[in-house]
VOKOL-62826 format. One line per 5 residues: number of its first residue (from 0); their letters; for each residue x, y, z of C-alpha. Coordinates in steps of 0.25 Angstrom, whole numbers, padded with zeros to 4 digits. Layout:
N
NUM = a = X,Y,Z; ...
***
This chain:
489
0 = mafli = -0001,0000,0000; 0006,0013,-0005; -0002,0024,0001; 0000,0025,0017; -0011,0032,0026
5 = ggans = -0001,0032,0037; -0004,0021,0046; -0018,0018,0054; -0007,0015,0066; -0002,0032,0067
10 = aadtg = -0015,0038,0066; -0025,0036,0078; -0021,0043,0091; -0013,0034,0100; -0013,0042,0114
15 = fnidn = 0005,0041,0115; 0006,0049,0104; 0022,0048,0098; 0029,0061,0094; 0038,0057,0086
20 = scrfd = 0048,0048,0079; 0061,0048,0071; 0062,0047,0057; 0076,0038,0051; 0078,0040,0036
25 = gsndy = 0087,0027,0035; 0100,0032,0030; 0108,0038,0044; 0098,0038,0053; 0096,0029,0067
30 = ltitf = 0097,0029,0083; 0106,0021,0090; 0111,0018,0104; 0120,0008,0113; 0113,0005,0125
35 = ssnpt = 0125,0009,0139; 0114,0003,0149; 0112,-0012,0152; 0098,-0017,0145; 0088,-0022,0153
40 = sdqkg = 0088,-0034,0147; 0092,-0042,0136; 0079,-0050,0134; 0067,-0041,0133; 0066,-0029,0125
45 = tvsyw = 0058,-0021,0118; 0056,-0012,0104; 0047,-0002,0099; 0045,0007,0088; 0035,0013,0078
50 = tkrsg = 0042,0016,0066; 0037,0022,0049; 0044,0016,0038; 0052,0024,0029; 0059,0013,0021
55 = lgvam = 0055,0002,0015; 0061,-0013,0009; 0074,-0009,0015; 0079,-0016,0028; 0079,-0005,0040
60 = fsglv = 0082,-0005,0053; 0072,0002,0060; 0071,0002,0075; 0080,-0004,0085; 0092,-0012,0080
65 = avetg = 0104,-0016,0091; 0118,-0022,0085; 0130,-0025,0094; 0142,-0033,0089; 0139,-0047,0087
70 = vssyg = 0125,-0046,0094; 0114,-0040,0086; 0100,-0035,0092; 0091,-0032,0081; 0079,-0023,0081
75 = tnwts = 0069,-0022,0069; 0071,-0018,0054; 0064,-0019,0042; 0070,-0026,0033; 0070,-0025,0017
80 = gdnld = 0058,-0032,0014; 0050,-0022,0023; 0049,-0033,0036; 0051,-0032,0050; 0061,-0038,0056
85 = atlyy = 0063,-0037,0072; 0077,-0046,0077; 0083,-0048,0090; 0099,-0056,0088; 0108,-0062,0099
90 = pgsgd = 0123,-0066,0094; 0124,-0073,0083; 0128,-0072,0067; 0121,-0073,0055; 0107,-0071,0057
95 = dyegm = 0106,-0079,0072; 0094,-0071,0073; 0090,-0070,0088; 0075,-0066,0087; 0070,-0060,0072
100 = lltka = 0058,-0056,0069; 0055,-0054,0055; 0042,-0048,0050; 0033,-0054,0037; 0025,-0042,0037
105 = kyrdi = 0033,-0031,0029; 0029,-0018,0033; 0031,-0006,0025; 0022,0005,0026; 0027,0015,0027
110 = gawmh = 0017,0026,0031; 0013,0021,0044; 0021,0019,0060; 0024,0006,0064; 0027,0000,0075
115 = vvfaw = 0039,-0012,0079; 0039,-0019,0092; 0052,-0029,0096; 0050,-0036,0108; 0058,-0048,0114
120 = dttqs = 0059,-0054,0128; 0067,-0067,0126; 0063,-0073,0140; 0051,-0077,0133; 0047,-0092,0133
125 = tntnr = 0041,-0091,0120; 0048,-0085,0108; 0039,-0078,0101; 0038,-0070,0116; 0052,-0068,0117
130 = fklyi = 0052,-0058,0102; 0041,-0050,0097; 0040,-0040,0085; 0027,-0032,0086; 0022,-0022,0075
135 = ngvnq = 0010,-0012,0076; 0008,-0019,0089; 0006,-0033,0083; 0018,-0045,0085; 0023,-0049,0072
140 = kdagg = 0019,-0063,0077; 0008,-0063,0076; 0004,-0053,0065; 0012,-0062,0053; 0022,-0066,0059
145 = ysten = 0039,-0068,0055; 0046,-0072,0042; 0057,-0074,0053; 0054,-0078,0066; 0066,-0078,0077
150 = ypdqn = 0064,-0077,0092; 0076,-0078,0102; 0079,-0087,0112; 0073,-0088,0124; 0081,-0077,0135
155 = qavhw = 0091,-0072,0122; 0097,-0058,0127; 0093,-0049,0115; 0104,-0039,0115; 0094,-0029,0107
160 = gqtaa = 0095,-0018,0118; 0107,-0022,0125; 0119,-0011,0128; 0129,-0016,0117; 0122,-0016,0105
165 = ahrig = 0119,-0002,0097; 0105,0000,0095; 0099,0007,0083; 0086,0014,0079; 0086,0014,0063
170 = anpet = 0099,0006,0059; 0108,-0005,0062; 0117,-0001,0074; 0129,-0010,0065; 0128,-0005,0051
175 = annkw = 0118,0008,0053; 0110,0002,0039; 0098,-0002,0037; 0092,0012,0043; 0078,0016,0047
180 = ngyma = 0070,0023,0038; 0056,0026,0043; 0052,0032,0056; 0052,0026,0071; 0045,0030,0083
185 = evvyt = 0043,0027,0098; 0058,0019,0099; 0056,0010,0112; 0065,-0002,0116; 0062,-0009,0130
190 = dgtqy = 0073,-0015,0136; 0070,-0028,0146; 0054,-0028,0142; 0045,-0034,0130; 0037,-0026,0126
195 = aasdf = 0023,-0030,0116; 0020,-0020,0108; 0006,-0017,0115; 0016,-0009,0124; 0020,0001,0115
200 = gefde = 0007,0002,0107; -0009,-0002,0104; -0019,-0004,0097; -0029,0006,0094; -0042,0001,0103
205 = dsptm = -0051,0010,0091; -0041,0005,0079; -0035,-0010,0082; -0026,-0010,0070; -0018,0003,0074
210 = wkpkn = -0004,0003,0082; -0003,0016,0092; 0010,0018,0101; 0009,0018,0116; 0019,0025,0124
215 = psalt = 0029,0019,0127; 0035,0027,0140; 0032,0017,0150; 0038,0003,0147; 0050,0000,0153
220 = fggng = 0062,0002,0143; 0075,-0006,0153; 0086,0000,0150; 0091,-0001,0137; 0075,0006,0132
225 = fyldf = 0072,0017,0127; 0062,0026,0120; 0063,0034,0108; 0052,0042,0107; 0060,0054,0097
230 = qdssa = 0055,0065,0102; 0067,0071,0104; 0073,0077,0092; 0086,0080,0095; 0090,0067,0102
235 = lgndv = 0079,0057,0095; 0086,0043,0100; 0081,0050,0116; 0078,0039,0124; 0065,0044,0132
240 = sgndn = 0063,0030,0140; 0071,0036,0152; 0084,0025,0148; 0091,0039,0140; 0095,0025,0128
245 = dfaat = 0096,0037,0117; 0100,0034,0104; 0109,0044,0094; 0106,0046,0084; 0112,0047,0069
250 = gvaav = 0104,0053,0058; 0093,0057,0067; 0089,0071,0071; 0078,0082,0076; 0072,0081,0059
255 = dqctd = 0072,0065,0060; 0060,0065,0073; 0047,0065,0068; 0034,0066,0071; 0028,0055,0062
260 = tptnn = 0025,0047,0074; 0016,0033,0073; 0004,0043,0082; 0005,0053,0069; 0011,0045,0058
265 = fctmn = 0015,0057,0045; 0013,0055,0030; 0029,0054,0024; 0030,0051,0009; 0026,0036,0004
270 = lleny = 0037,0027,0000; 0029,0015,-0004; 0023,0026,-0015; 0035,0026,-0024; 0037,0017,-0035
275 = yqaqt = 0037,0023,-0045; 0042,0037,-0040; 0055,0028,-0034; 0059,0039,-0026; 0066,0041,-0012
280 = fsqgn = 0060,0043,0003; 0070,0046,0014; 0067,0054,0029; 0054,0045,0032; 0049,0044,0017
285 = civtg = 0046,0061,0019; 0059,0063,0010; 0054,0057,-0006; 0066,0060,-0017; 0068,0058,-0031
290 = ggssd = 0072,0045,-0034; 0064,0043,-0048; 0066,0047,-0061; 0061,0060,-0068; 0049,0051,-0072
295 = kyapn = 0042,0047,-0057; 0034,0056,-0057; 0023,0048,-0046; 0021,0055,-0034; 0026,0051,-0019
300 = lgtfg = 0015,0049,-0010; 0015,0052,0005; 0010,0041,0016; -0003,0046,0017; -0016,0048,0009
305 = lssgk = -0024,0060,0013; -0041,0061,0008; -0045,0074,0018; -0040,0085,0028; -0029,0095,0026
310 = wyyev = -0013,0090,0025; -0002,0095,0024; 0012,0091,0020; 0025,0099,0019; 0037,0095,0005
315 = kctdg = 0050,0102,0004; 0056,0097,-0012; 0069,0097,-0011; 0083,0094,-0022; 0074,0094,-0034
320 = gsdpv = 0088,0102,-0043; 0085,0110,-0053; 0074,0118,-0053; 0063,0119,-0058; 0060,0107,-0046
325 = yynvg = 0048,0099,-0049; 0043,0093,-0036; 0030,0089,-0035; 0021,0087,-0021; 0008,0086,-0016
330 = ytava = -0003,0078,-0017; -0008,0066,-0026; -0019,0054,-0023; -0014,0048,-0034; -0005,0037,-0031
335 = prtsa = 0008,0037,-0043; 0007,0023,-0047; 0001,0024,-0064; 0015,0030,-0068; 0028,0036,-0061
340 = ayelg = 0026,0049,-0070; 0014,0053,-0066; 0018,0064,-0057; 0012,0070,-0044; 0002,0077,-0050
345 = hfatg = -0003,0070,-0062; -0016,0066,-0057; -0028,0074,-0054; -0027,0068,-0040; -0012,0074,-0039
350 = ygyva = -0007,0088,-0036; 0007,0091,-0033; 0014,0104,-0033; 0024,0106,-0042; 0038,0115,-0039
355 = ddgnc = 0043,0119,-0053; 0030,0124,-0056; 0022,0128,-0044; 0009,0120,-0051; 0000,0110,-0045
360 = rtndg = 0002,0096,-0054; -0013,0089,-0055; -0020,0080,-0066; -0007,0080,-0072; -0007,0097,-0074
365 = dvsyg = -0002,0108,-0067; -0010,0119,-0061; -0005,0132,-0055; -0004,0132,-0042; 0010,0140,-0033
370 = nlyqs = 0026,0143,-0035; 0037,0134,-0038; 0044,0128,-0028; 0058,0123,-0027; 0066,0115,-0019
375 = ddiig = 0066,0118,-0004; 0053,0123,-0004; 0042,0116,0004; 0030,0111,0000; 0018,0112,0007
380 = vyldl = 0007,0103,0002; -0006,0106,0009; -0020,0095,0007; -0032,0100,0010; -0042,0087,0007
385 = dnnkl = -0053,0094,0015; -0057,0104,0002; -0048,0097,-0007; -0035,0109,-0009; -0021,0107,-0010
390 = yfaqn = -0010,0118,-0007; 0005,0119,-0009; 0016,0128,0001; 0029,0133,-0005; 0038,0136,0006
395 = gtiqa = 0024,0138,0016; 0017,0146,0005; 0003,0141,0000; 0003,0142,-0015; -0007,0147,-0023
400 = sgtgi = -0012,0159,-0013; -0017,0146,-0005; -0026,0139,-0017; -0029,0124,-0016; -0027,0116,-0028
405 = sitdp = -0040,0109,-0028; -0038,0094,-0028; -0047,0081,-0028; -0055,0074,-0014; -0047,0064,-0010
410 = astpt = -0060,0053,-0013; -0060,0057,-0027; -0045,0053,-0030; -0041,0040,-0034; -0036,0037,-0017
415 = gfyfp = -0043,0044,-0010; -0030,0051,-0003; -0021,0061,-0006; -0006,0057,-0004; 0005,0069,-0003
420 = actyw = 0015,0067,-0016; 0027,0072,-0022; 0033,0070,-0034; 0047,0076,-0043; 0044,0081,-0057
425 = dtpqa = 0058,0078,-0062; 0068,0067,-0061; 0069,0066,-0046; 0084,0070,-0044; 0085,0071,-0028
430 = akfnf = 0073,0078,-0027; 0065,0078,-0014; 0052,0079,-0007; 0054,0084,0009; 0041,0079,0014
435 = nfggc = 0035,0086,0027; 0023,0078,0032; 0026,0083,0046; 0029,0070,0054; 0046,0070,0050
440 = psfai = 0049,0082,0040; 0061,0078,0028; 0063,0094,0030; 0070,0103,0040; 0057,0110,0046
445 = ssgna = 0059,0126,0050; 0048,0129,0055; 0040,0117,0059; 0023,0119,0059; 0013,0108,0064
450 = dakgy = 0000,0106,0056; -0013,0112,0064; -0013,0100,0073; 0000,0100,0075; 0007,0090,0067
455 = gnfey = 0016,0088,0058; 0031,0098,0056; 0032,0106,0043; 0038,0120,0039; 0025,0127,0037
460 = dpsdg = 0010,0127,0044; 0004,0117,0036; -0009,0128,0039; -0002,0139,0033; -0001,0141,0018
465 = gsssf = 0007,0152,0021; 0002,0166,0017; -0009,0161,0010; -0022,0152,0016; -0027,0137,0008
470 = dsaak = -0037,0144,-0001; -0041,0156,0009; -0043,0144,0022; -0034,0142,0032; -0033,0128,0033
475 = dflai = -0025,0117,0042; -0017,0107,0034; -0011,0095,0044; -0001,0084,0041; -0001,0073,0036
480 = ctknl = -0001,0064,0048; -0011,0052,0055; -0014,0064,0068; -0020,0072,0057; -0024,0062,0046
485 = atyg = -0032,0055,0061; -0041,0070,0060; -0041,0075,0048; -0038,0065,0037
***
């Protein structure tokens, strides 16, 4: 399924809200610790974290991985086939595993958050109780099972969480390869206690298939336990469990602190809708970089489809080469599946603001609209589905004196939804679309503006088009996130 509506496990008011996550770009971003204290137990422990994937089809270490010379104890990683692997090693060589669970299921949803728990207690007499893997609250033993299923011996010492091992979040500590590409939130390790997934989350009583987080702060963390909530942007590896088991950051900076979280999921660009374009995605799928040839105009789309309400996002276009530049940003209700040559605005229910002439492109034609724009300009995109109008701003100034572009009612479009979209109209070179949907900007924000409900971080006020209004009316446009969608979408 190429179009994702953000993930059902992200929309409800949970009573416990997660404020921040951390973005890892799969290049040189990770957190590292080697414990100085003695562990509480080498036989019992639990790791829990929430994650949102930004890359597929390559092996990546996500949560926590530990390695010490001659003794390795891996945490979790996604395989190149997009299965999830949770592993405990014991001293040995080759494939001499002592505890490995590899899911049959594949996880390819890049639009939603998911919760992972792996927990062990090797003192248990029943082998399946010694090592458990939960995803979104469900023990994977009971949900499709494993293609590889290997349990530790009774009373086996587990080296995960031990003093001598370097532990890393987002990469392999031994080689620093297979780096994580995506977001992580609420990373917890409890040393000495095997907890169940239900200690970290619960199913919503009104929507029983919806898994939502619980506050883990009252759990017993043990000597080497930690709790990373990513709320200190100056120290994203800060441990708030009370143990001060802080992680050192490599490549992770304040700009990687996000408000895109399991309790408020934000739109990003859709890695899965890239068949014709062959573009490159980075920075948590908020940057789209040209990678196709000059005849691959088909637009890239966002992960959220919109059918009602008023919505805002920003995009900063960069590295477009010599003028004129051929950026084209806006919305479409048509999937780019018919031809690689059909750009944003080729069809009647697609609308794009084009940089080189300032026109709005729709129905395979051009309508005079606003100013030309260049590399490094920030384009604001305002979608009003209550009145079926579309507006664009250049560096905070609404175009066409605030007169909106009339668009087709979403109910009369082929999909029933409008998706954020972009096209580059020439050999892509190094052209980049740097999107800001508010949850984790892909470019530096100098001012900082939230929407009228307090969500998002934007360069310009989503409710203010500059000196002009929106068709002579004041309108509040909102960040494309699940808390807003639950009420207004």
